[in-house]
N, C-alpha and C positions, 0 to 999 in steps of 0.2 A: 750512613748513611743517612738519610733522612729524615719538619713536622711541627705542629703547634696547637696546643689547647691554650686556654688562658685562665681567666678567673672563673671561680664558681659563682656565676651570676644567679639571678633569680630563676626559679623554675628549673628547667632542664639545663644543666651546666654543660660546658663544652666537653669536659671529660666524659660525660654520659653520651654525648653525641658521637664522640670518637670511639667509645666502647661499642656503640651500636653499629658504627661503620664497619666493624670487624667482619660481621657475617656476610659482607657483600663483596669482598674483593681482596686481592693481595697485591703483592709484588713490588719490587724494585727499590732501589735506593742508590745513593751515590757511594762510590768507593771513597772513603774519607781520608783525610790526611792532616798534615802538621800545620799548614799555614793558615792564618786568619787575616782578614783584611783590616786595615786601618783607614777606612774611608774618610776623606776630608772634603770640605766644601769646594776648594779650588777656586781660583779667580777667573779662569777662562770659562768657556762654555760652548755648547753646541748652539748654533742658530736653528731654532725650530722650523720645520717645514710648514708651509701653509696648510691649514686643515682643508680637507675635501668637503664636498657637499654630502650631507647625510641623505640616504635614500633607503628604500626597502632592501636593496641588494648591498648597500654600504652603510649599515646602521651606525658604525663607529665614526663615520666621516673621514675615511682614509683618503689621503692625497694619492690619486690613482697613478701619478707619474713619479712620485718620490721614491728614492731608493730606500732599501731596508737593510739593516745590518744585524746579523744573527750569529751569536757565538755559542757553540754547543760544546759541552763536555764530551770528549771522545772516550767513553768508557765502555762498560759492559753491554750497553744497549746499542753501541755502534752509531753510525751516522745516517743510515739509509732512511729510517722513519722520518727524520727531520728533512732530508732531501726531498722525500715524497711529498711532505706537507708544503715545502717551499714551491714545488711545481704547481700545486693548487693555487697558491698565492699569486704566482706569476701568470697563471692562466686567467685568474679573476682580474688581475691588474697588469695587462700585457705591457704597459709602458714602464712599469716598475721593475728595477733590477735588484735582486737580493744578493748581498755580499755575505757568503756563508763561511764561517771560520770554525772548524773543529779543532779543539786543543785539549790537552790534559793539564795545561798550566794556566788555570783560570786566574788565580791571584797575580802571578807574574805578568800575564798578558793584560789584565784589566785594572789592577789597582792604580797604575799610573794614569789611566784614562779617567777613572773616577776622580782621582785627585785633580786632574786637569779640567774636569767638567765636560769631557767628551766621550761618555760611555756609548756602547752600541745600543740598539733598540730592543733587543731581546737576548737574554742570557740563560743558559742552563747552568746554574751555579752549583756544580757538584764536584766530587773527586777529592783527591789528596790535597789539592790547592783550593778547596772551596772557600769562598769569602765568608766572613762571619756575618750571618744574617742579623744577629742582634745589633752589631755595630752598624750595618747598613740601614736598618730600621731606625735605630736610635739617632743616627745622623741625617735622617730624612733624605736618604739617597734613592729611595724606591718610590715608584708611582703606585698609587692606590688602584687595584684591579677591579674596583666596584663597577666602573663603566662596562668592562668586559662581562662581568657576571650578570649585569642587568640587560645586556644586549640580547636580541633574539638568537636562539641557537640555530646552527646551520641546518639541522635536520627538520626542525619543527619551529618555525618562527613564532608560533603561539606560545612557545615555552622559552623562558629566559635560560641563558647558559647555566646559571646557578642551579636551576631546577633539573638539570640533566646530569648532575655530578653525584658521586657516591657520598652518602652521609658522612659528615665530619671533615670533608676536604676543605670547604670554605673556612670552617673554624680553625683548621690547622694553619691557614695562611694569615691568621690574625695574631697580633702580639698584644696590643692594648686597644680596647675599644673596637669599633666597627670596621675600620679600614682593613682591606685584605691586601697584603704585601707580596704574597708568594702563591704561585699555583703549583702544587705538587702534582706532577703529571702522571707519574707511575704510582702503583699501590704495592706496598712491600709487606711480605711476611718475613720476620726475623725468627731464627730458631736454630735448632740443631739439625744439620743436613747430613744425609747418609745414603749409601747404596742399599736398597732393600735386598738385593741379591746377596751382597756380602754379609749382611746381618743374618739372612736366612741360612747362609753356609755355615754360620756358627751355631745354628740351631737355637737362636735367641730371638726374643722380641724386644722392642724398644723399652728400655728401663724406665719405670715410673718413680722409683725411690733411689736414693743415692747408694744404698747397699746393692741394689740391682745393677746400677751403673758400674760400680766397681767390679761386680761379678762378670759382667759382659766384657769389660776391659781386660780382665784377667784371662778370660777365654780367648780373646783376640790375641793377647800377648803370647800365649802358648803356641799360637799358630804363626807367630812372627809378624803380627799386625799390631800397629800402635792403636790405642783406643782413640786418641785425639790428635789433631793438628790444628793450627790457626795461623793467621797472618802475623808472624812474629815481629816483623818490622813495623807493622801497624796494629799493635795490640788492642786498639779501640774496637776491633772486631769482636773481641771476647765478650763485651757487654751485650752483643746481640742475643746471647743465650743467658748470660749472667744476670742482667738486669731483670728480665721477666722471671727468672728463678727467685731473685730477691723479692719481687712482688708476690709470687706464689707463696713463698715461705712466710713473709711478714705482713702481707696485705698491700694493696696499692698505695695506702697512705705512707708507707715507708719510701716508696719511689717519689711521691709528691714532696715529702720533706727534703729528700735529696735534691730534687729539682729546685725547690725553694731556697736552697743553700742554708737550711736551718742548722743552728749549732748542734753538734753531736749526732746529726742525721746518719752519718756513716758508722756511728758506734752502736747502732741498733743490733740486737741479737741476731736478726735475720741476715744482716750484712755479714756479720762475723761467721755465722754458720755456712753461708754460701761461699765466702772466701776460703774458709777452711776446707770445704768440699773440693773446690778447684785445686787447692794446694796439694790435696791428697793425690790428685791425678799426677802432679809433678813428682811428688815424693815416691810414689809407687812405680814410677817409670812408665806411665801410660801415655805420655806425650811423645809424639814422633821425634826421634833424635834429630837435633839440628833445627827444630822449628823456630826458636827465637831469631834465627838468621834468615828466615824465609819471608818473602813478600807475599801478597795475597795470591798472585798467579802461581808462584812456586808451591805454596801450601795447597792450593786447590788442585794442582797437577799431581802432587804426591797422593792426595786423597782420591782423585779419579783413577789413579794407577793402583789403588787398593792397598797403599802403604799405611793408611790410617782409616779408621771406621767413621769417626764423627768430626764435623767441622762447624763452628759457629759462623753463620753467614746470613745473607738476605737473599730474597728470591731472584735477584739478578744473576745469581751464581749459575742457574741453568743455562743461560745464554753465554755468560762469560767463560764458563768452563767447557762449553760444547765441543771445542776442538779436541779435547783430550778425554772426553767422557765416552766410554764404550757404549755401543748401542743397547746392550742388555744391562746397563748399570742400574736401571730402575730407580731413579732419583726420588728420594722422599724427604720430607721435613717433619719434625715433631716439635711440639712445645717442649720447653726444657724439663728435664728430670727435677723432681723436688727432693726434699730431705726425707720426709716420712709422712705418716697420716696426720701428724699434728700441724702440717702446713695450713695457713689461713685460707688459701684458695685452692681449688681442685686441680688435679692433673689435667692438662689441656690449656692452662693459662698461658697466653702467648702475646708477643709484641707484634702488632701490625699497624702500619700507618702509611700515609702518603710519603712518596719519595721523589727524587729527581726534581728539585725545586727550580722552577722557571720564574724569572723576575724581569720587570721592565723598569729601567732606571728612570728616576724623576727627570733627569736632564737628557733623556733620549731625544735625538733629533726628530725621529719619526715615531713618537710615542703611540699614536693611533695604529700605525703599521705593526708595531710589536704586539699590541692587543689583538689585532685582526689575525696575525699569524697564530696566536694562541687559540683564538676562536675556531680557526680551521682545524687545529690539532685536536680540539675537543669535540669534533664531529664523530659520528659513528664510523664513517669510512676510515678516517685517520686512526681512530682507536683500534679498529679491527686490524688494520695494517700493522700497527705497533704490536698487538698481541700475537698475531701470526708470526711476525718476523723475529721478535725478541723474547717470546714466551713469558710475557708479563701482562697483567691487566693495567688499565689506565684509570684516571680519575673519572672518566666517563662511565656512568652507571649502566653498563650493558656492553655491547660490542663483542659478544662471544658466540652469538648465533651462527651456526654453520662452521664453527672452528673446532677441530679436534684438539682437546686439551692435552698437552704433553704431560709426562709423569710428574714432574715437579709442580706444574701448575695445578694438576689434579690433586696432588698431595697437599698443596697449600690451601686449596679450597676446602678440602676435607678437614684440615687443621683448624681453619676458621669456623667451620660448622661445629666442630667439637668444642671449640672455645666458647661459642655463644657470646654471652655478655662478659666473659672473663678474658678481656683483651686489655693490655696495658700499653701505654704510649709514653715512655720516658722522654723528657724534653731537653735534657742537657745538651744533646748533640746539635740542636739548632738554637737554643738560647745562649749557650756558652761554649762555642766551638773550641777555643784554645784550651779551656779547662778540661773539656771532655777528651780531646785528642792528645795534646801534648803532656798534660799533667796526670789526669786520672789514667789515661790509656798508656802512654809511653813510660812516664816516670813512675807510675803506680803499678798498674796491673802487669805491664811489660816486665818489670823487675821481679814481681812475685811469680809470674808464670815461667820465668827463666830460672827460678830457684834461688834468686839472689836476695830475696827479702821475704820475711814471714808474713802471714796474714795480719798479725797484730801491728807489725811495723808498717805495712801497706795501708791499713785503715787509718793509722795515726797520720801518715804522710798525706793521704787523700783528704782527710778532714781538715788538715792545715791548708791545703790548696783551696778547698771550698770556703773556708773562713776568710782567706785572703781575697777571694773573688767577691764574697759578700760585702767586704769592707771597702772594696775598690770603687771609689766614686767616679772613676772614668768609664766604668761599665754600666750600661743600662740594665736594671734588674727586672725580672719577670716573676710572676707567681701564679700558681693554680688558684 
């Protein structure tokens, strides 16, 4: 899934802002995948619609009769929240018609249009075919969202939109400098998800050390329950618990070095310890049989059916797995288990960040309309609607009054409160999509978790991938 800090500037760095954003929200992220986009400038292009007249009710100067095109990733959050926000747009601008296209094939659908200079006006760039954000930013394919952020908010025109967002959200949309290229609409907690009911039936509590984890898995195994499953076909889900574990064991600077593509970053003792811990799950037979062949839905279904105790995932899982989740499942999430008391960061260290990245293409025909649709989505009403319907928080700092929090949402909030300042936000998944998914995920961790490569072999392979990416002049590089 899902995110962006950038440089450690003067004073309070973005990393600190994102850490502090932890305590205020959770939820969501894209279901990620293999493909990355190769955006190019293209010779053709959209003819821009004429701008409208700016007014109190229309601060962005939307052309009130121009059509709007909105492409949404049709994933764990479904389509209804977007359809509801579109109705508001069409009510506010009755002469405008919105063309709405939900799809799971973001790159297949949109890469040719970016190449041809005819992209839609608003895109939810998520899922297995998420386009590479680093490429899009590096090739100047995205519009700066600063006009949206500086516009009056829907609920309180005396406040700018940026002042209504959760701490860290704006910074996460930045890559280099001040422009904001991405609006992460949802807020995600990543970690180890489980049924509190099933854990209680084993007379066990969530394990804080790896010895305790192995003991719980052994207890489960004796009752015919696997300790773990994961999205075997998409093994880049494994980092949702593995990366924050590395940060817990070795300190956040280890994750920063990995993000920065530093030489030997993957050879750090904390990485070795965590890889060996996960490999132990494989060797002791604690992974659900057949997991390497399962996709995210199949692995989640096996887990909701009680065939496995733990699954690494993001907070979108509560909605995505709702159809197969028993009413008394009592969904819970925990920060990852550590190695032992020598870990650099305390138990509770968790990964939380913005997810579900929305972008407005630079060559959008109705750029102002795309920004306005986002402004509507960032209102309290739209935010509440999203939270109620998909069991996730949004970038809007609030929107939970009068809503009964579901078990997963409650547990996520509690996990963030426990974490306090100990929140990490690895950036590989949005800085270097192909490296994270295809190489580290599939070719690296996928092989190790299937038992086909040792931790030492996997670390060597991943470091080689990272070194190649660091030397690749065709890739725009980012640093903390």
